[in-house]
C-alpha positions as CSV (number, residue, x, y, z in Angstrom):
1,X,163.4,46.2,43.5
2,X,167.1,47.0,43.0
3,X,169.1,44.8,44.8
4,X,173.2,43.9,44.7
5,X,174.5,40.7,44.2
6,X,173.8,39.4,47.4
7,X,170.4,40.2,47.1
8,X,170.5,43.0,49.3
9,X,168.2,46.0,49.4
10,X,169.7,48.9,47.3
11,X,169.3,52.5,47.7
12,X,168.1,54.9,44.6
13,X,169.7,58.2,45.0
14,X,166.5,60.8,44.3
15,X,167.4,64.5,44.1
16,X,170.1,65.3,47.1
17,X,168.6,62.4,49.2
18,X,168.3,58.4,48.7
19,X,164.9,55.9,49.0
20,X,165.5,52.4,49.2
21,X,163.2,50.6,47.4
22,X,160.9,49.6,50.4
23,X,160.8,53.4,50.9
24,X,159.4,54.3,47.2
25,X,156.9,52.0,47.5
26,X,156.1,53.5,50.9
27,X,156.2,56.9,49.6
28,X,154.0,55.9,46.5
29,X,151.0,54.0,49.1
30,X,151.2,57.6,51.5
31,X,150.6,59.6,47.9
32,X,147.7,57.4,47.3
33,X,146.6,58.1,50.6
34,X,147.0,54.3,52.6
35,X,147.0,53.9,55.7
36,X,150.2,52.5,57.7
37,X,147.6,49.8,58.3
38,X,147.1,49.2,54.6
39,X,150.5,49.5,53.6
40,X,151.9,47.2,56.4
41,X,149.3,44.3,54.8
42,X,150.4,45.2,51.6
43,X,153.5,45.3,52.2
44,X,154.1,42.5,54.6
45,X,155.9,45.0,57.3
46,X,154.8,45.7,60.2
47,X,152.9,49.1,60.8
48,X,155.9,50.6,62.9
49,X,158.3,49.8,60.4
50,X,155.7,51.7,57.9
51,X,155.9,54.9,60.0
52,X,159.7,54.6,60.5
53,X,160.4,54.4,57.1
54,X,157.8,58.0,56.7
55,X,159.6,59.4,59.5
56,X,163.1,58.6,57.8
57,X,161.7,60.1,54.5
58,X,160.1,63.2,55.9
59,X,163.4,64.1,57.9
60,X,165.4,63.6,54.2
61,X,162.7,65.9,52.5
62,X,162.2,68.2,55.5
63,X,158.8,67.7,55.8
64,X,156.9,68.0,59.3
65,X,154.0,65.4,58.1
66,X,152.8,63.1,55.2
67,X,150.6,65.9,53.7
68,X,153.9,67.9,53.2
69,X,156.0,64.5,52.5
70,X,153.7,64.0,49.4
71,X,153.9,67.7,48.7
72,X,157.5,67.6,48.7
73,X,157.7,64.7,46.6
74,X,156.0,66.0,43.9
75,X,157.8,69.6,44.0
76,X,161.1,67.4,43.9
77,X,159.7,65.8,40.9
78,X,160.4,62.5,42.7
79,X,156.8,61.5,42.4
80,X,155.2,61.6,39.0
81,X,151.9,64.1,38.2
82,X,151.1,62.3,35.5
83,X,149.8,59.1,36.9
84,X,147.6,57.8,39.2
85,X,148.0,56.0,41.7
86,X,150.9,58.1,42.7
87,X,154.1,56.4,40.6
88,X,158.1,57.5,41.3
89,X,159.4,59.4,38.5
90,X,162.1,56.6,37.4
91,X,163.8,59.1,34.9
92,X,164.4,61.0,38.3
93,X,166.5,58.4,39.9
94,X,170.3,58.1,38.4
């Protein structure tokens, strides 16, 4: 998790958009096929918060649904193609 000197979460730029460290973890979970309920339990967030972040990422990547979000993330090389479960391609992050 990236944070500034005050411990606040810092966004990570990916391509022409920025994903927060929470969004990175959520995207990896969505790509692995996890439901909002499972992600909420694993990340200690409400399922509404998970859905909010999925919606924000979908808007950033212009994806109409979760499947398209994951597909766009692979095409934009945000997600690595050589690992399972899917992981963020940190070399694509500045």
